[in-house]
NUGUKOL-814078 format. One record per residue (C-alpha): residue in three letters; x, y, z. Coordinates in steps of 0.1 Angstrom, whole numbers, plus 5000, padded with zeros to 4 digits. Layout:
BEGIN
<atom><res>ALA</res><xx>X</xx><yy>Y</yy><zz>Z</zz></atom>
...
END
This chain:
BEGIN
<atom><res>MET</res><xx>6596</xx><yy>2295</yy><zz>3270</zz></atom>
<atom><res>THR</res><xx>6583</xx><yy>2261</yy><zz>3265</zz></atom>
<atom><res>VAL</res><xx>6549</xx><yy>2249</yy><zz>3252</zz></atom>
<atom><res>THR</res><xx>6538</xx><yy>2237</yy><zz>3287</zz></atom>
<atom><res>GLU</res><xx>6545</xx><yy>2272</yy><zz>3299</zz></atom>
<atom><res>LEU</res><xx>6527</xx><yy>2287</yy><zz>3271</zz></atom>
<atom><res>SER</res><xx>6496</xx><yy>2266</yy><zz>3276</zz></atom>
<atom><res>SER</res><xx>6497</xx><yy>2272</yy><zz>3314</zz></atom>
<atom><res>GLU</res><xx>6497</xx><yy>2311</yy><zz>3307</zz></atom>
<atom><res>ARG</res><xx>6469</xx><yy>2309</yy><zz>3281</zz></atom>
<atom><res>ARG</res><xx>6446</xx><yy>2286</yy><zz>3309</zz></atom>
<atom><res>LEU</res><xx>6454</xx><yy>2310</yy><zz>3339</zz></atom>
<atom><res>PRO</res><xx>6431</xx><yy>2336</yy><zz>3328</zz></atom>
<atom><res>ARG</res><xx>6404</xx><yy>2311</yy><zz>3322</zz></atom>
<atom><res>ARG</res><xx>6407</xx><yy>2297</yy><zz>3355</zz></atom>
<atom><res>ARG</res><xx>6404</xx><yy>2333</yy><zz>3371</zz></atom>
<atom><res>ALA</res><xx>6373</xx><yy>2341</yy><zz>3352</zz></atom>
<atom><res>ARG</res><xx>6359</xx><yy>2307</yy><zz>3363</zz></atom>
<atom><res>VAL</res><xx>6367</xx><yy>2314</yy><zz>3399</zz></atom>
<atom><res>ALA</res><xx>6351</xx><yy>2351</yy><zz>3395</zz></atom>
<atom><res>THR</res><xx>6321</xx><yy>2337</yy><zz>3379</zz></atom>
<atom><res>ALA</res><xx>6316</xx><yy>2311</yy><zz>3409</zz></atom>
<atom><res>GLY</res><xx>6320</xx><yy>2338</yy><zz>3434</zz></atom>
<atom><res>ARG</res><xx>6290</xx><yy>2358</yy><zz>3417</zz></atom>
<atom><res>ARG</res><xx>6271</xx><yy>2329</yy><zz>3417</zz></atom>
<atom><res>ASP</res><xx>6277</xx><yy>2321</yy><zz>3454</zz></atom>
<atom><res>ARG</res><xx>6268</xx><yy>2357</yy><zz>3463</zz></atom>
<atom><res>PRO</res><xx>6233</xx><yy>2363</yy><zz>3472</zz></atom>
<atom><res>SER</res><xx>6211</xx><yy>2388</yy><zz>3456</zz></atom>
<atom><res>PRO</res><xx>6206</xx><yy>2420</yy><zz>3466</zz></atom>
<atom><res>LEU</res><xx>6167</xx><yy>2414</yy><zz>3478</zz></atom>
<atom><res>LYS</res><xx>6180</xx><yy>2380</yy><zz>3494</zz></atom>
<atom><res>GLN</res><xx>6207</xx><yy>2404</yy><zz>3514</zz></atom>
<atom><res>LEU</res><xx>6183</xx><yy>2429</yy><zz>3521</zz></atom>
<atom><res>LEU</res><xx>6157</xx><yy>2399</yy><zz>3536</zz></atom>
<atom><res>LEU</res><xx>6186</xx><yy>2385</yy><zz>3557</zz></atom>
<atom><res>GLN</res><xx>6196</xx><yy>2419</yy><zz>3573</zz></atom>
<atom><res>LEU</res><xx>6160</xx><yy>2426</yy><zz>3583</zz></atom>
<atom><res>LEU</res><xx>6158</xx><yy>2389</yy><zz>3597</zz></atom>
<atom><res>CYS</res><xx>6192</xx><yy>2396</yy><zz>3618</zz></atom>
<atom><res>LEU</res><xx>6179</xx><yy>2431</yy><zz>3629</zz></atom>
<atom><res>ALA</res><xx>6143</xx><yy>2412</yy><zz>3641</zz></atom>
<atom><res>ILE</res><xx>6164</xx><yy>2387</yy><zz>3661</zz></atom>
<atom><res>ALA</res><xx>6186</xx><yy>2413</yy><zz>3675</zz></atom>
<atom><res>PHE</res><xx>6157</xx><yy>2435</yy><zz>3685</zz></atom>
<atom><res>THR</res><xx>6139</xx><yy>2405</yy><zz>3702</zz></atom>
<atom><res>VAL</res><xx>6169</xx><yy>2396</yy><zz>3722</zz></atom>
<atom><res>LEU</res><xx>6179</xx><yy>2434</yy><zz>3733</zz></atom>
<atom><res>PHE</res><xx>6145</xx><yy>2446</yy><zz>3739</zz></atom>
<atom><res>PRO</res><xx>6141</xx><yy>2429</yy><zz>3773</zz></atom>
<atom><res>ILE</res><xx>6176</xx><yy>2438</yy><zz>3782</zz></atom>
<atom><res>ILE</res><xx>6169</xx><yy>2476</yy><zz>3774</zz></atom>
<atom><res>TRP</res><xx>6136</xx><yy>2477</yy><zz>3792</zz></atom>
<atom><res>ILE</res><xx>6151</xx><yy>2461</yy><zz>3825</zz></atom>
<atom><res>VAL</res><xx>6182</xx><yy>2486</yy><zz>3825</zz></atom>
<atom><res>SER</res><xx>6157</xx><yy>2515</yy><zz>3820</zz></atom>
<atom><res>MET</res><xx>6135</xx><yy>2505</yy><zz>3848</zz></atom>
<atom><res>SER</res><xx>6165</xx><yy>2502</yy><zz>3871</zz></atom>
<atom><res>LEU</res><xx>6172</xx><yy>2539</yy><zz>3864</zz></atom>
<atom><res>ASP</res><xx>6135</xx><yy>2548</yy><zz>3871</zz></atom>
<atom><res>PRO</res><xx>6133</xx><yy>2570</yy><zz>3904</zz></atom>
<atom><res>ARG</res><xx>6094</xx><yy>2567</yy><zz>3902</zz></atom>
<atom><res>ASP</res><xx>6076</xx><yy>2544</yy><zz>3924</zz></atom>
<atom><res>ILE</res><xx>6057</xx><yy>2528</yy><zz>3895</zz></atom>
<atom><res>SER</res><xx>6030</xx><yy>2500</yy><zz>3903</zz></atom>
<atom><res>ARG</res><xx>6034</xx><yy>2482</yy><zz>3870</zz></atom>
<atom><res>PRO</res><xx>6061</xx><yy>2480</yy><zz>3845</zz></atom>
<atom><res>TYR</res><xx>6039</xx><yy>2488</yy><zz>3815</zz></atom>
<atom><res>GLU</res><xx>6058</xx><yy>2515</yy><zz>3796</zz></atom>
<atom><res>LEU</res><xx>6093</xx><yy>2516</yy><zz>3783</zz></atom>
<atom><res>THR</res><xx>6113</xx><yy>2549</yy><zz>3785</zz></atom>
<atom><res>LEU</res><xx>6149</xx><yy>2548</yy><zz>3773</zz></atom>
<atom><res>ILE</res><xx>6158</xx><yy>2575</yy><zz>3796</zz></atom>
<atom><res>PRO</res><xx>6136</xx><yy>2578</yy><zz>3822</zz></atom>
<atom><res>PRO</res><xx>6127</xx><yy>2613</yy><zz>3838</zz></atom>
<atom><res>GLY</res><xx>6151</xx><yy>2620</yy><zz>3868</zz></atom>
<atom><res>ALA</res><xx>6171</xx><yy>2589</yy><zz>3858</zz></atom>
<atom><res>SER</res><xx>6195</xx><yy>2578</yy><zz>3890</zz></atom>
<atom><res>LEU</res><xx>6215</xx><yy>2551</yy><zz>3903</zz></atom>
<atom><res>ASP</res><xx>6196</xx><yy>2551</yy><zz>3937</zz></atom>
<atom><res>ALA</res><xx>6182</xx><yy>2518</yy><zz>3931</zz></atom>
<atom><res>TYR</res><xx>6214</xx><yy>2503</yy><zz>3927</zz></atom>
<atom><res>ILE</res><xx>6227</xx><yy>2518</yy><zz>3959</zz></atom>
<atom><res>ARG</res><xx>6195</xx><yy>2506</yy><zz>3979</zz></atom>
<atom><res>VAL</res><xx>6201</xx><yy>2471</yy><zz>3965</zz></atom>
<atom><res>TRP</res><xx>6237</xx><yy>2471</yy><zz>3971</zz></atom>
<atom><res>ASN</res><xx>6232</xx><yy>2481</yy><zz>4010</zz></atom>
<atom><res>GLN</res><xx>6200</xx><yy>2460</yy><zz>4015</zz></atom>
<atom><res>PRO</res><xx>6190</xx><yy>2438</yy><zz>3988</zz></atom>
<atom><res>SER</res><xx>6162</xx><yy>2419</yy><zz>4010</zz></atom>
<atom><res>PRO</res><xx>6144</xx><yy>2420</yy><zz>4040</zz></atom>
<atom><res>ASN</res><xx>6168</xx><yy>2396</yy><zz>4056</zz></atom>
<atom><res>PRO</res><xx>6199</xx><yy>2411</yy><zz>4073</zz></atom>
<atom><res>VAL</res><xx>6222</xx><yy>2399</yy><zz>4045</zz></atom>
<atom><res>SER</res><xx>6244</xx><yy>2423</yy><zz>4024</zz></atom>
<atom><res>PHE</res><xx>6247</xx><yy>2421</yy><zz>3987</zz></atom>
<atom><res>LEU</res><xx>6283</xx><yy>2410</yy><zz>3991</zz></atom>
<atom><res>GLU</res><xx>6273</xx><yy>2380</yy><zz>4014</zz></atom>
<atom><res>LEU</res><xx>6249</xx><yy>2368</yy><zz>3990</zz></atom>
<atom><res>ALA</res><xx>6273</xx><yy>2372</yy><zz>3963</zz></atom>
<atom><res>LYS</res><xx>6300</xx><yy>2352</yy><zz>3981</zz></atom>
<atom><res>ASN</res><xx>6275</xx><yy>2322</yy><zz>3987</zz></atom>
<atom><res>SER</res><xx>6266</xx><yy>2324</yy><zz>3950</zz></atom>
<atom><res>PHE</res><xx>6302</xx><yy>2324</yy><zz>3939</zz></atom>
<atom><res>LEU</res><xx>6313</xx><yy>2298</yy><zz>3961</zz></atom>
<atom><res>LEU</res><xx>6282</xx><yy>2275</yy><zz>3952</zz></atom>
<atom><res>ALA</res><xx>6288</xx><yy>2281</yy><zz>3916</zz></atom>
<atom><res>SER</res><xx>6327</xx><yy>2276</yy><zz>3916</zz></atom>
<atom><res>ALA</res><xx>6324</xx><yy>2243</yy><zz>3936</zz></atom>
<atom><res>THR</res><xx>6296</xx><yy>2229</yy><zz>3913</zz></atom>
<atom><res>ALA</res><xx>6316</xx><yy>2240</yy><zz>3882</zz></atom>
<atom><res>ILE</res><xx>6350</xx><yy>2224</yy><zz>3896</zz></atom>
<atom><res>PHE</res><xx>6333</xx><yy>2190</yy><zz>3905</zz></atom>
<atom><res>SER</res><xx>6313</xx><yy>2186</yy><zz>3877</zz></atom>
<atom><res>VAL</res><xx>6342</xx><yy>2192</yy><zz>3854</zz></atom>
<atom><res>ALA</res><xx>6366</xx><yy>2169</yy><zz>3875</zz></atom>
<atom><res>ILE</res><xx>6344</xx><yy>2139</yy><zz>3877</zz></atom>
<atom><res>GLY</res><xx>6327</xx><yy>2145</yy><zz>3843</zz></atom>
<atom><res>VAL</res><xx>6362</xx><yy>2144</yy><zz>3825</zz></atom>
<atom><res>THR</res><xx>6373</xx><yy>2110</yy><zz>3839</zz></atom>
<atom><res>ALA</res><xx>6339</xx><yy>2093</yy><zz>3833</zz></atom>
<atom><res>ALA</res><xx>6341</xx><yy>2108</yy><zz>3798</zz></atom>
<atom><res>TYR</res><xx>6376</xx><yy>2094</yy><zz>3794</zz></atom>
<atom><res>ALA</res><xx>6366</xx><yy>2060</yy><zz>3804</zz></atom>
<atom><res>PHE</res><xx>6336</xx><yy>2060</yy><zz>3780</zz></atom>
<atom><res>SER</res><xx>6357</xx><yy>2074</yy><zz>3752</zz></atom>
<atom><res>ARG</res><xx>6389</xx><yy>2053</yy><zz>3754</zz></atom>
<atom><res>LEU</res><xx>6380</xx><yy>2021</yy><zz>3776</zz></atom>
<atom><res>GLN</res><xx>6362</xx><yy>1991</yy><zz>3763</zz></atom>
<atom><res>PHE</res><xx>6345</xx><yy>1972</yy><zz>3793</zz></atom>
<atom><res>ARG</res><xx>6314</xx><yy>1952</yy><zz>3801</zz></atom>
<atom><res>GLY</res><xx>6281</xx><yy>1974</yy><zz>3804</zz></atom>
<atom><res>ARG</res><xx>6297</xx><yy>2005</yy><zz>3786</zz></atom>
<atom><res>GLN</res><xx>6266</xx><yy>2012</yy><zz>3763</zz></atom>
<atom><res>VAL</res><xx>6240</xx><yy>2006</yy><zz>3789</zz></atom>
<atom><res>LEU</res><xx>6258</xx><yy>2031</yy><zz>3810</zz></atom>
<atom><res>MET</res><xx>6259</xx><yy>2055</yy><zz>3784</zz></atom>
<atom><res>ILE</res><xx>6223</xx><yy>2052</yy><zz>3776</zz></atom>
<atom><res>ALA</res><xx>6215</xx><yy>2057</yy><zz>3814</zz></atom>
<atom><res>VAL</res><xx>6234</xx><yy>2088</yy><zz>3814</zz></atom>
<atom><res>LEU</res><xx>6216</xx><yy>2102</yy><zz>3785</zz></atom>
<atom><res>ALA</res><xx>6183</xx><yy>2092</yy><zz>3800</zz></atom>
<atom><res>VAL</res><xx>6193</xx><yy>2111</yy><zz>3833</zz></atom>
<atom><res>LEU</res><xx>6203</xx><yy>2142</yy><zz>3808</zz></atom>
<atom><res>MET</res><xx>6167</xx><yy>2141</yy><zz>3795</zz></atom>
<atom><res>LEU</res><xx>6153</xx><yy>2144</yy><zz>3830</zz></atom>
<atom><res>PRO</res><xx>6146</xx><yy>2180</yy><zz>3842</zz></atom>
<atom><res>PRO</res><xx>6165</xx><yy>2190</yy><zz>3874</zz></atom>
<atom><res>VAL</res><xx>6133</xx><yy>2199</yy><zz>3891</zz></atom>
<atom><res>ALA</res><xx>6123</xx><yy>2162</yy><zz>3889</zz></atom>
<atom><res>THR</res><xx>6150</xx><yy>2152</yy><zz>3914</zz></atom>
<atom><res>LEU</res><xx>6139</xx><yy>2178</yy><zz>3940</zz></atom>
<atom><res>ALA</res><xx>6118</xx><yy>2158</yy><zz>3962</zz></atom>
<atom><res>PRO</res><xx>6140</xx><yy>2125</yy><zz>3964</zz></atom>
<atom><res>LEU</res><xx>6172</xx><yy>2147</yy><zz>3969</zz></atom>
<atom><res>PHE</res><xx>6155</xx><yy>2166</yy><zz>3997</zz></atom>
<atom><res>VAL</res><xx>6145</xx><yy>2133</yy><zz>4016</zz></atom>
<atom><res>GLN</res><xx>6177</xx><yy>2118</yy><zz>4010</zz></atom>
<atom><res>LEU</res><xx>6199</xx><yy>2147</yy><zz>4021</zz></atom>
<atom><res>ASN</res><xx>6179</xx><yy>2155</yy><zz>4050</zz></atom>
<atom><res>GLY</res><xx>6185</xx><yy>2124</yy><zz>4066</zz></atom>
<atom><res>ILE</res><xx>6222</xx><yy>2131</yy><zz>4065</zz></atom>
<atom><res>ASN</res><xx>6236</xx><yy>2148</yy><zz>4095</zz></atom>
<atom><res>ILE</res><xx>6272</xx><yy>2157</yy><zz>4099</zz></atom>
<atom><res>ASP</res><xx>6286</xx><yy>2159</yy><zz>4134</zz></atom>
<atom><res>ILE</res><xx>6324</xx><yy>2161</yy><zz>4140</zz></atom>
<atom><res>PRO</res><xx>6328</xx><yy>2173</yy><zz>4176</zz></atom>
<atom><res>GLN</res><xx>6365</xx><yy>2175</yy><zz>4176</zz></atom>
<atom><res>ILE</res><xx>6363</xx><yy>2208</yy><zz>4153</zz></atom>
<atom><res>GLY</res><xx>6328</xx><yy>2217</yy><zz>4164</zz></atom>
<atom><res>LEU</res><xx>6310</xx><yy>2211</yy><zz>4131</zz></atom>
<atom><res>GLU</res><xx>6276</xx><yy>2200</yy><zz>4132</zz></atom>
<atom><res>PHE</res><xx>6250</xx><yy>2206</yy><zz>4104</zz></atom>
<atom><res>ASN</res><xx>6223</xx><yy>2191</yy><zz>4083</zz></atom>
<atom><res>LEU</res><xx>6234</xx><yy>2182</yy><zz>4048</zz></atom>
<atom><res>ARG</res><xx>6202</xx><yy>2193</yy><zz>4032</zz></atom>
<atom><res>ASN</res><xx>6202</xx><yy>2229</yy><zz>4050</zz></atom>
<atom><res>SER</res><xx>6236</xx><yy>2238</yy><zz>4039</zz></atom>
<atom><res>LEU</res><xx>6254</xx><yy>2250</yy><zz>4008</zz></atom>
<atom><res>ILE</res><xx>6271</xx><yy>2219</yy><zz>4006</zz></atom>
<atom><res>GLY</res><xx>6241</xx><yy>2199</yy><zz>4001</zz></atom>
<atom><res>VAL</res><xx>6227</xx><yy>2223</yy><zz>3975</zz></atom>
<atom><res>GLY</res><xx>6261</xx><yy>2219</yy><zz>3959</zz></atom>
<atom><res>LEU</res><xx>6260</xx><yy>2182</yy><zz>3957</zz></atom>
<atom><res>ALA</res><xx>6224</xx><yy>2184</yy><zz>3942</zz></atom>
<atom><res>ILE</res><xx>6234</xx><yy>2208</yy><zz>3912</zz></atom>
<atom><res>THR</res><xx>6265</xx><yy>2186</yy><zz>3906</zz></atom>
<atom><res>SER</res><xx>6242</xx><yy>2156</yy><zz>3901</zz></atom>
<atom><res>GLY</res><xx>6223</xx><yy>2174</yy><zz>3876</zz></atom>
<atom><res>LEU</res><xx>6254</xx><yy>2188</yy><zz>3858</zz></atom>
<atom><res>LEU</res><xx>6272</xx><yy>2155</yy><zz>3856</zz></atom>
<atom><res>PRO</res><xx>6252</xx><yy>2139</yy><zz>3826</zz></atom>
<atom><res>PHE</res><xx>6259</xx><yy>2170</yy><zz>3805</zz></atom>
<atom><res>ALA</res><xx>6295</xx><yy>2173</yy><zz>3814</zz></atom>
<atom><res>ILE</res><xx>6300</xx><yy>2137</yy><zz>3808</zz></atom>
<atom><res>TRP</res><xx>6283</xx><yy>2137</yy><zz>3771</zz></atom>
<atom><res>ASN</res><xx>6298</xx><yy>2170</yy><zz>3763</zz></atom>
<atom><res>LEU</res><xx>6334</xx><yy>2162</yy><zz>3772</zz></atom>
<atom><res>LYS</res><xx>6331</xx><yy>2127</yy><zz>3757</zz></atom>
<atom><res>GLY</res><xx>6323</xx><yy>2141</yy><zz>3722</zz></atom>
<atom><res>TYR</res><xx>6354</xx><yy>2163</yy><zz>3724</zz></atom>
<atom><res>LEU</res><xx>6376</xx><yy>2135</yy><zz>3736</zz></atom>
<atom><res>ASP</res><xx>6364</xx><yy>2114</yy><zz>3709</zz></atom>
<atom><res>THR</res><xx>6380</xx><yy>2141</yy><zz>3683</zz></atom>
<atom><res>ILE</res><xx>6416</xx><yy>2138</yy><zz>3702</zz></atom>
<atom><res>PRO</res><xx>6435</xx><yy>2111</yy><zz>3683</zz></atom>
<atom><res>LYS</res><xx>6443</xx><yy>2080</yy><zz>3701</zz></atom>
<atom><res>GLU</res><xx>6478</xx><yy>2076</yy><zz>3682</zz></atom>
<atom><res>LEU</res><xx>6491</xx><yy>2108</yy><zz>3707</zz></atom>
<atom><res>GLU</res><xx>6484</xx><yy>2085</yy><zz>3736</zz></atom>
<atom><res>GLU</res><xx>6499</xx><yy>2056</yy><zz>3722</zz></atom>
<atom><res>ALA</res><xx>6530</xx><yy>2073</yy><zz>3711</zz></atom>
<atom><res>ALA</res><xx>6534</xx><yy>2086</yy><zz>3747</zz></atom>
<atom><res>GLY</res><xx>6530</xx><yy>2051</yy><zz>3761</zz></atom>
<atom><res>VAL</res><xx>6557</xx><yy>2038</yy><zz>3740</zz></atom>
<atom><res>ASP</res><xx>6579</xx><yy>2066</yy><zz>3751</zz></atom>
<atom><res>GLY</res><xx>6573</xx><yy>2051</yy><zz>3788</zz></atom>
<atom><res>ALA</res><xx>6545</xx><yy>2072</yy><zz>3799</zz></atom>
<atom><res>THR</res><xx>6519</xx><yy>2056</yy><zz>3822</zz></atom>
<atom><res>LYS</res><xx>6479</xx><yy>2059</yy><zz>3817</zz></atom>
<atom><res>ASN</res><xx>6477</xx><yy>2086</yy><zz>3843</zz></atom>
<atom><res>GLN</res><xx>6506</xx><yy>2104</yy><zz>3831</zz></atom>
<atom><res>THR</res><xx>6490</xx><yy>2104</yy><zz>3793</zz></atom>
<atom><res>PHE</res><xx>6457</xx><yy>2116</yy><zz>3806</zz></atom>
<atom><res>VAL</res><xx>6471</xx><yy>2145</yy><zz>3828</zz></atom>
<atom><res>LYS</res><xx>6499</xx><yy>2156</yy><zz>3802</zz></atom>
<atom><res>ILE</res><xx>6484</xx><yy>2146</yy><zz>3770</zz></atom>
<atom><res>THR</res><xx>6447</xx><yy>2145</yy><zz>3771</zz></atom>
<atom><res>LEU</res><xx>6438</xx><yy>2172</yy><zz>3796</zz></atom>
<atom><res>PRO</res><xx>6458</xx><yy>2200</yy><zz>3777</zz></atom>
<atom><res>LEU</res><xx>6442</xx><yy>2191</yy><zz>3745</zz></atom>
<atom><res>ALA</res><xx>6407</xx><yy>2191</yy><zz>3759</zz></atom>
<atom><res>MET</res><xx>6411</xx><yy>2224</yy><zz>3776</zz></atom>
<atom><res>PRO</res><xx>6385</xx><yy>2241</yy><zz>3752</zz></atom>
<atom><res>ALA</res><xx>6358</xx><yy>2216</yy><zz>3763</zz></atom>
<atom><res>LEU</res><xx>6369</xx><yy>2218</yy><zz>3800</zz></atom>
<atom><res>ALA</res><xx>6366</xx><yy>2257</yy><zz>3799</zz></atom>
<atom><res>VAL</res><xx>6332</xx><yy>2253</yy><zz>3784</zz></atom>
<atom><res>THR</res><xx>6317</xx><yy>2227</yy><zz>3805</zz></atom>
<atom><res>GLY</res><xx>6331</xx><yy>2248</yy><zz>3837</zz></atom>
<atom><res>PHE</res><xx>6315</xx><yy>2279</yy><zz>3824</zz></atom>
<atom><res>LEU</res><xx>6281</xx><yy>2263</yy><zz>3819</zz></atom>
<atom><res>GLY</res><xx>6283</xx><yy>2245</yy><zz>3852</zz></atom>
<atom><res>PHE</res><xx>6295</xx><yy>2280</yy><zz>3870</zz></atom>
<atom><res>LEU</res><xx>6264</xx><yy>2295</yy><zz>3852</zz></atom>
<atom><res>SER</res><xx>6240</xx><yy>2270</yy><zz>3867</zz></atom>
<atom><res>GLY</res><xx>6254</xx><yy>2272</yy><zz>3902</zz></atom>
<atom><res>TRP</res><xx>6251</xx><yy>2311</yy><zz>3897</zz></atom>
<atom><res>THR</res><xx>6215</xx><yy>2312</yy><zz>3888</zz></atom>
<atom><res>GLU</res><xx>6202</xx><yy>2282</yy><zz>3907</zz></atom>
<atom><res>PHE</res><xx>6171</xx><yy>2286</yy><zz>3924</zz></atom>
<atom><res>TYR</res><xx>6149</xx><yy>2255</yy><zz>3929</zz></atom>
<atom><res>PHE</res><xx>6173</xx><yy>2237</yy><zz>3954</zz></atom>
<atom><res>THR</res><xx>6185</xx><yy>2270</yy><zz>3972</zz></atom>
<atom><res>SER</res><xx>6150</xx><yy>2282</yy><zz>3979</zz></atom>
<atom><res>THR</res><xx>6138</xx><yy>2246</yy><zz>3988</zz></atom>
<atom><res>PHE</res><xx>6167</xx><yy>2232</yy><zz>4008</zz></atom>
<atom><res>LEU</res><xx>6181</xx><yy>2263</yy><zz>4027</zz></atom>
<atom><res>ASN</res><xx>6164</xx><yy>2279</yy><zz>4059</zz></atom>
<atom><res>LYS</res><xx>6191</xx><yy>2302</yy><zz>4072</zz></atom>
<atom><res>PRO</res><xx>6192</xx><yy>2338</yy><zz>4057</zz></atom>
<atom><res>GLU</res><xx>6230</xx><yy>2338</yy><zz>4057</zz></atom>
<atom><res>ASP</res><xx>6232</xx><yy>2307</yy><zz>4035</zz></atom>
<atom><res>TYR</res><xx>6208</xx><yy>2324</yy><zz>4006</zz></atom>
<atom><res>THR</res><xx>6221</xx><yy>2334</yy><zz>3974</zz></atom>
<atom><res>LEU</res><xx>6216</xx><yy>2360</yy><zz>3948</zz></atom>
<atom><res>ALA</res><xx>6186</xx><yy>2341</yy><zz>3931</zz></atom>
<atom><res>VAL</res><xx>6169</xx><yy>2334</yy><zz>3964</zz></atom>
<atom><res>ALA</res><xx>6172</xx><yy>2372</yy><zz>3973</zz></atom>
<atom><res>LEU</res><xx>6160</xx><yy>2385</yy><zz>3939</zz></atom>
<atom><res>ASN</res><xx>6130</xx><yy>2362</yy><zz>3941</zz></atom>
<atom><res>SER</res><xx>6121</xx><yy>2375</yy><zz>3978</zz></atom>
<atom><res>MET</res><xx>6117</xx><yy>2410</yy><zz>3963</zz></atom>
<atom><res>VAL</res><xx>6087</xx><yy>2399</yy><zz>3942</zz></atom>
<atom><res>GLY</res><xx>6054</xx><yy>2407</yy><zz>3958</zz></atom>
<atom><res>ALA</res><xx>6023</xx><yy>2388</yy><zz>3959</zz></atom>
<atom><res>TYR</res><xx>6008</xx><yy>2414</yy><zz>3934</zz></atom>
<atom><res>ALA</res><xx>6026</xx><yy>2432</yy><zz>3907</zz></atom>
<atom><res>THR</res><xx>6018</xx><yy>2465</yy><zz>3927</zz></atom>
<atom><res>GLN</res><xx>6037</xx><yy>2451</yy><zz>3957</zz></atom>
<atom><res>THR</res><xx>6070</xx><yy>2446</yy><zz>3939</zz></atom>
<atom><res>PRO</res><xx>6097</xx><yy>2475</yy><zz>3940</zz></atom>
<atom><res>TRP</res><xx>6104</xx><yy>2473</yy><zz>3900</zz></atom>
<atom><res>SER</res><xx>6132</xx><yy>2497</yy><zz>3902</zz></atom>
<atom><res>ASP</res><xx>6149</xx><yy>2478</yy><zz>3929</zz></atom>
<atom><res>PHE</res><xx>6140</xx><yy>2444</yy><zz>3913</zz></atom>
<atom><res>ALA</res><xx>6154</xx><yy>2457</yy><zz>3880</zz></atom>
<atom><res>ALA</res><xx>6186</xx><yy>2469</yy><zz>3894</zz></atom>
<atom><res>PHE</res><xx>6192</xx><yy>2438</yy><zz>3914</zz></atom>
<atom><res>ALA</res><xx>6186</xx><yy>2417</yy><zz>3883</zz></atom>
<atom><res>VAL</res><xx>6213</xx><yy>2437</yy><zz>3864</zz></atom>
<atom><res>LEU</res><xx>6238</xx><yy>2433</yy><zz>3891</zz></atom>
<atom><res>VAL</res><xx>6232</xx><yy>2396</yy><zz>3891</zz></atom>
<atom><res>ALA</res><xx>6234</xx><yy>2390</yy><zz>3855</zz></atom>
<atom><res>ALA</res><xx>6263</xx><yy>2416</yy><zz>3849</zz></atom>
<atom><res>PRO</res><xx>6294</xx><yy>2394</yy><zz>3858</zz></atom>
<atom><res>VAL</res><xx>6285</xx><yy>2360</yy><zz>3840</zz></atom>
<atom><res>SER</res><xx>6274</xx><yy>2383</yy><zz>3811</zz></atom>
<atom><res>ILE</res><xx>6310</xx><yy>2400</yy><zz>3808</zz></atom>
<atom><res>VAL</res><xx>6326</xx><yy>2367</yy><zz>3812</zz></atom>
<atom><res>TYR</res><xx>6305</xx><yy>2352</yy><zz>3784</zz></atom>
<atom><res>PHE</res><xx>6311</xx><yy>2382</yy><zz>3759</zz></atom>
<atom><res>GLY</res><xx>6347</xx><yy>2381</yy><zz>3767</zz></atom>
<atom><res>PHE</res><xx>6350</xx><yy>2343</yy><zz>3758</zz></atom>
<atom><res>GLN</res><xx>6322</xx><yy>2337</yy><zz>3735</zz></atom>
<atom><res>ARG</res><xx>6344</xx><yy>2326</yy><zz>3708</zz></atom>
<atom><res>TYR</res><xx>6358</xx><yy>2298</yy><zz>3728</zz></atom>
<atom><res>ILE</res><xx>6326</xx><yy>2288</yy><zz>3745</zz></atom>
<atom><res>VAL</res><xx>6308</xx><yy>2284</yy><zz>3711</zz></atom>
<atom><res>GLY</res><xx>6338</xx><yy>2266</yy><zz>3694</zz></atom>
<atom><res>GLY</res><xx>6342</xx><yy>2243</yy><zz>3723</zz></atom>
<atom><res>LEU</res><xx>6304</xx><yy>2234</yy><zz>3722</zz></atom>
<atom><res>ALA</res><xx>6306</xx><yy>2228</yy><zz>3684</zz></atom>
<atom><res>VAL</res><xx>6336</xx><yy>2206</yy><zz>3686</zz></atom>
<atom><res>GLY</res><xx>6321</xx><yy>2187</yy><zz>3717</zz></atom>
<atom><res>GLY</res><xx>6291</xx><yy>2179</yy><zz>3695</zz></atom>
<atom><res>VAL</res><xx>6307</xx><yy>2164</yy><zz>3668</zz></atom>
<atom><res>LYS</res><xx>6308</xx><yy>2129</yy><zz>3682</zz></atom>
<atom><res>GLY</res><xx>6288</xx><yy>2112</yy><zz>3707</zz></atom>
END
């Protein structure tokens, strides 16, 4: 054994001791661990308490006038409220499945169009240098700071003046009083976030990959479709999910623009169950309806939570 090997063997225990000592220093004290655990429990209780309350209320068969008490398992708990809501969720002659279909179509369309338009604009901001680029980016950011309800009146007037009339296929409707008009209004509010979130993610993709594809003979469109889009799939999935969630829970535009009950969505039907006074609201049915509305997107979120949080974190690295 050489002198170098002997010295290395002698230094090895010292290194291990230093690593162990550093690990003990980084470990929080028992009191700090206890406080952190209590804080996590308090946050979990704050988040779960409303959910537990609404689920318990949906199982309560009593015709309570006000939801002032919480009983984990109410006396005579049953699923009657879910059955009533499934068959007739609102006073209008529209079934739950019809409302869910309208909500799904609206949410899917807004998610697809916001991602499709947003990724092309984000790619232009991320990769291209053109006159007015900084001004446009600031304009998009300014629109992002604007609450969607602020655009309600101008969009109502603008879409109300557009009438679609195609007699060849018997298509005639007012754009404002249709799911298409509502979808356009929602998409206009989703685009600023989609552009900024996707731009931040595209900035993290090395440009050398696209340059290498160009050297191999790929065109700009081929590089964008076959190189950039697959690498940006996490951010696309996150942006699409958030766009779907916005369309699924949208209330302001749908309640203001739409007049026909057959075009109503789940959010509008849920709001129609609220009476003028608390005693006029069927709380069990309202709670059951709320659970049915929230369940699909909640299941999808919990299933893809790791990818959603990761995509948002990476997308916010650069801007």
